[in-house]
C-alpha positions as CSV (number, residue, x, y, z in Angstrom):
1,X,-26.8,-12.4,-23.1
2,X,-25.4,-15.1,-20.9
3,X,-22.5,-16.5,-23.0
4,X,-21.4,-12.8,-22.4
5,X,-21.3,-12.6,-18.7
6,X,-19.4,-15.8,-18.6
7,X,-17.2,-14.7,-20.5
8,X,-16.5,-11.4,-18.6
9,X,-16.1,-12.6,-15.3
10,X,-13.9,-15.3,-16.8
11,X,-11.8,-12.7,-18.4
12,X,-11.6,-11.1,-14.6
13,X,-11.1,-14.5,-13.0
14,X,-8.0,-14.5,-15.3
15,X,-6.8,-11.1,-14.8
16,X,-6.6,-11.6,-11.1
17,X,-4.5,-14.4,-10.9
18,X,-2.2,-12.6,-12.4
19,X,-2.5,-9.6,-10.5
20,X,-2.3,-11.4,-7.2
21,X,0.2,-14.8,-8.1
22,X,3.5,-12.2,-7.9
23,X,6.2,-13.6,-5.1
24,X,7.3,-11.8,-1.9
25,X,10.7,-10.0,-2.7
26,X,13.5,-12.3,-1.1
27,X,15.4,-10.4,1.6
28,X,18.8,-10.9,3.6
29,X,17.7,-13.2,6.6
30,X,20.4,-11.0,8.5
31,X,18.1,-8.1,8.2
32,X,16.0,-8.0,11.0
33,X,17.1,-9.7,14.1
34,X,13.6,-12.1,14.1
35,X,15.3,-14.2,11.3
36,X,17.9,-15.5,13.2
37,X,15.8,-16.0,16.5
38,X,13.2,-18.2,14.1
39,X,16.5,-19.9,12.5
40,X,14.8,-18.6,8.9
41,X,16.7,-20.0,6.4
42,X,15.4,-18.0,3.7
43,X,13.3,-14.9,4.2
44,X,11.1,-12.8,2.8
45,X,9.2,-9.0,3.0
46,X,5.7,-10.1,3.1
47,X,5.4,-5.8,3.1
48,X,3.0,-3.4,5.0
49,X,-0.6,-5.3,6.8
50,X,-3.7,-3.3,7.7
51,X,-6.0,-4.7,10.6
52,X,-8.4,-6.6,8.0
53,X,-6.1,-7.8,6.0
54,X,-6.5,-11.5,4.7
55,X,-3.5,-13.5,3.6
56,X,-4.8,-16.7,1.8
57,X,-4.9,-18.8,-1.2
58,X,-0.7,-19.9,-0.2
59,X,1.1,-22.5,-2.0
60,X,4.3,-23.9,-1.0
61,X,7.3,-25.4,-3.7
62,X,9.4,-27.6,-2.4
63,X,12.7,-27.4,-4.9
64,X,15.4,-30.4,-4.3
65,X,18.6,-29.2,-5.8
66,X,21.2,-32.1,-4.7
67,X,22.5,-33.9,-6.5
68,X,20.9,-37.0,-4.9
69,X,16.9,-38.2,-3.5
70,X,15.6,-36.9,-0.4
71,X,12.7,-38.7,1.6
72,X,10.2,-36.2,3.4
73,X,8.1,-37.8,6.1
74,X,4.5,-36.4,6.7
75,X,4.9,-37.6,10.7
76,X,7.9,-35.2,10.7
77,X,6.4,-32.2,9.6
78,X,4.6,-29.1,11.1
79,X,2.1,-27.0,8.9
80,X,3.1,-23.1,8.7
81,X,1.6,-21.1,10.9
82,X,1.4,-17.1,11.2
83,X,3.4,-16.1,14.5
84,X,1.9,-13.0,16.2
85,X,5.4,-10.8,17.4
86,X,4.6,-8.6,19.9
87,X,1.2,-7.6,21.1
88,X,-0.2,-4.9,19.5
89,X,-1.8,-7.0,16.9
90,X,-3.8,-10.1,16.9
91,X,-4.1,-12.6,14.2
92,X,-6.7,-15.4,13.3
93,X,-6.9,-18.5,10.8
94,X,-10.2,-17.6,8.9
95,X,-12.4,-19.7,9.4
96,X,-10.4,-22.3,11.7
97,X,-6.9,-23.6,11.7
98,X,-8.5,-27.2,11.7
99,X,-7.6,-28.3,7.6
100,X,-6.0,-25.2,7.0
101,X,-3.3,-27.0,4.8
102,X,-3.3,-29.5,2.5
103,X,-0.7,-31.4,1.4
104,X,-1.3,-31.5,-2.8
105,X,-1.5,-34.3,-5.2
106,X,1.6,-33.9,-6.8
107,X,3.7,-34.4,-3.7
108,X,1.2,-37.7,-2.4
109,X,1.6,-39.4,-5.9
110,X,5.8,-39.3,-5.1
111,X,4.7,-41.7,-1.9
112,X,7.3,-45.0,-1.5
113,X,5.6,-48.1,-0.1
114,X,9.2,-49.7,0.2
115,X,10.2,-46.1,2.1
116,X,7.3,-44.8,3.8
117,X,8.0,-42.0,2.9
118,X,8.1,-39.4,0.2
119,X,10.4,-39.2,-2.6
120,X,11.6,-36.4,-4.1
121,X,14.2,-36.8,-7.2
122,X,17.6,-34.9,-7.0
123,X,17.4,-31.5,-9.5
124,X,13.0,-31.7,-9.1
125,X,10.6,-28.9,-7.9
126,X,6.9,-29.5,-6.9
127,X,4.4,-28.2,-5.0
128,X,4.0,-29.9,-2.0
129,X,1.9,-27.4,0.6
130,X,-1.8,-25.2,-0.3
131,X,-3.9,-24.0,1.8
132,X,-7.3,-24.3,1.7
133,X,-9.6,-22.4,-0.8
134,X,-11.5,-20.0,1.6
135,X,-9.2,-20.4,4.6
136,X,-6.8,-17.4,5.1
137,X,-5.0,-15.5,7.8
138,X,-6.6,-12.7,9.0
139,X,-4.8,-9.3,10.8
140,X,-7.9,-8.6,13.3
141,X,-6.7,-5.7,15.0
142,X,-4.1,-3.8,14.9
143,X,-2.1,-0.9,17.3
144,X,1.2,-1.3,16.1
145,X,3.4,2.0,15.2
146,X,3.2,1.7,11.8
147,X,6.6,-0.4,10.4
148,X,7.5,-2.3,12.9
149,X,6.8,-6.3,12.5
150,X,3.9,-8.1,13.8
151,X,4.0,-11.1,12.4
152,X,6.2,-13.8,10.9
153,X,4.3,-16.4,8.9
154,X,7.2,-19.8,8.9
155,X,7.2,-22.6,6.7
156,X,9.4,-25.3,7.5
157,X,10.4,-28.7,5.9
158,X,12.3,-31.6,7.4
159,X,14.0,-33.6,5.2
160,X,16.3,-36.7,4.8
161,X,19.2,-37.5,2.7
162,X,19.5,-40.9,0.2
163,X,22.7,-41.7,-0.6
164,X,23.9,-43.3,-3.8
165,X,23.2,-46.9,-1.7
166,X,20.2,-46.2,-1.0
167,X,20.6,-45.0,3.0
168,X,19.0,-42.6,4.1
169,X,19.9,-40.5,6.8
170,X,18.7,-40.8,10.4
171,X,19.3,-37.3,11.3
172,X,16.6,-34.8,9.3
173,X,17.4,-31.1,7.4
174,X,15.3,-28.5,8.6
175,X,14.8,-25.9,6.7
176,X,12.8,-22.6,7.8
177,X,11.4,-20.2,5.4
178,X,10.2,-17.0,6.6
179,X,8.0,-14.0,5.6
180,X,7.8,-11.4,7.9
181,X,5.1,-8.8,7.9
182,X,4.8,-4.9,9.6
183,X,2.5,-2.6,10.4
184,X,0.6,-1.0,8.3
185,X,-1.2,2.3,9.3
186,X,-2.4,0.9,12.7
187,X,-6.8,1.1,13.0
188,X,-6.6,1.4,9.0
189,X,-8.3,-0.5,7.6
190,X,-7.1,-1.5,3.5
191,X,-9.7,-0.1,1.1
192,X,-12.2,-2.9,-0.3
193,X,-12.0,-3.7,-3.6
194,X,-14.4,-3.0,-6.0
195,X,-17.2,-5.7,-6.0
196,X,-17.7,-7.0,-9.0
197,X,-21.1,-7.2,-11.3
198,X,-23.6,-9.5,-9.7
199,X,-25.1,-12.1,-11.9
200,X,-27.8,-15.1,-11.6
201,X,-27.5,-17.2,-8.6
202,X,-27.5,-20.0,-10.7
203,X,-25.4,-21.5,-13.8
204,X,-21.7,-21.6,-14.5
205,X,-21.4,-18.2,-14.0
206,X,-22.5,-18.0,-10.4
207,X,-19.7,-20.8,-10.3
208,X,-16.7,-18.8,-11.6
209,X,-18.2,-15.3,-9.5
210,X,-17.9,-17.4,-6.1
211,X,-14.2,-18.3,-7.2
212,X,-13.3,-14.4,-8.6
213,X,-14.9,-13.9,-5.2
214,X,-12.2,-15.8,-3.3
215,X,-9.5,-14.9,-4.7
216,X,-9.9,-11.5,-5.0
217,X,-10.5,-11.7,-0.9
218,X,-7.4,-13.6,-0.4
219,X,-4.4,-13.1,-3.1
220,X,-2.0,-15.3,-4.7
221,X,1.1,-16.1,-3.0
222,X,3.9,-18.9,-4.2
223,X,7.2,-19.5,-2.1
224,X,10.1,-22.3,-3.0
225,X,12.1,-24.2,-0.5
226,X,15.6,-24.9,-1.6
227,X,16.9,-27.5,-0.1
């Protein structure tokens, strides 16, 4: 019986990942003035958000489409942030802003001792940032008119080109990726997802249930930077 419970939770977990892994649709940055105001290079439609919604389990892909290598310095980077738009919606970071984002192991493995930075090979792609498990942006309250802009999730990357001779450009190139969220029905929370079946509070099936609950609560989003 315990094996059947573990298998059932595993099935739900895989189904949830498949459901939640879809990226936001790409939109033209000319479609809304807020993109221009924030110097967005790539723009996405985050859809409608209602009070009580969580946005988490976020990852960001870095794709170097250039014919030469680029280098990234952690000291120049600022972590992604949710920019409130207007005064009718209130956002917070759960459980806190501290430690919200992590550099991935794949990105850290690209560190060059000689250059004191992270070299991204030409025509390569990797996930370089991810939010910690259990961390999310939360829309605490919202009285904005339905369909109006209430939040902009801004990802920023600063990189430098490396010439064929190994020279690094002094001036960094800034790439801003923006996801625009609009107001759902004000004052209304989105329906809560159904509770998964309760399992014993010990053993591997309990660990799987915890992971499942976090994924159900936050969703999984992936974006791609093109530099």
